[in-house]
C-alpha positions in Angstrom: 0.0 0.0 0.1 1.3 3.5 -1.0 1.4 6.4 1.1 -1.5 8.8 0.7 1.0 11.9 1.3 4.1 12.5 -0.6 7.4 12.1 1.2 8.1 16.0 1.7 9.7 17.8 4.7 7.1 18.5 7.2 5.7 21.9 7.5 5.9 24.2 10.5 2.7 24.9 12.6 2.1 28.1 14.2 0.6 27.8 17.4 -0.9 30.9 18.6 0.4 32.1 22.5 -2.6 33.1 24.6 -0.7 36.1 25.7 -1.3 37.6 22.1 -4.5 39.5 22.1 -5.2 38.9 18.6 -4.5 35.3 18.9 -6.5 34.9 22.2 -9.5 36.5 20.3 -9.2 34.0 17.5 -9.0 31.1 20.0 -11.9 32.2 21.7 -14.0 32.8 18.6 -13.1 29.3 17.1 -13.7 27.7 20.4 -17.2 29.0 20.7 -18.2 27.9 17.3 -16.7 24.4 18.4 -18.9 24.4 21.4 -22.2 25.3 19.5 -21.5 22.6 17.0 -21.1 20.1 19.9 -24.2 21.1 21.6 -26.2 21.1 18.4 -24.8 17.6 18.0 -25.9 16.4 21.3 -29.0 18.5 21.2 -30.4 18.9 17.7 -33.4 20.9 19.1 -31.2 23.5 20.4 -31.0 26.7 18.7 -28.0 28.8 18.4 -29.1 32.5 19.4 -25.9 34.5 20.3 -22.4 33.6 21.1 -19.4 36.0 21.1 -16.2 36.1 22.6 -15.9 38.2 25.7 -12.9 39.7 27.6 -12.5 36.5 29.8 -13.4 33.8 27.4 -16.8 33.2 25.4 -20.4 32.3 25.9 -23.3 31.0 23.8 -27.0 31.3 24.4 -29.3 28.6 23.2 -32.9 28.1 23.0 
């Protein structure tokens, strides 16, 4: 069986630091969407209403 990916040098991955303001906003924004998707998968009847990132994290309201 052949490899699905070509043998190339590994790419570098940038991991954002939580001390960086813009990176932290992106992490919170993305994490809030992941949480909303998980809730909808567990509770298909849940309706996502609002879910912004905030200074100390993020939140989502569901109906």
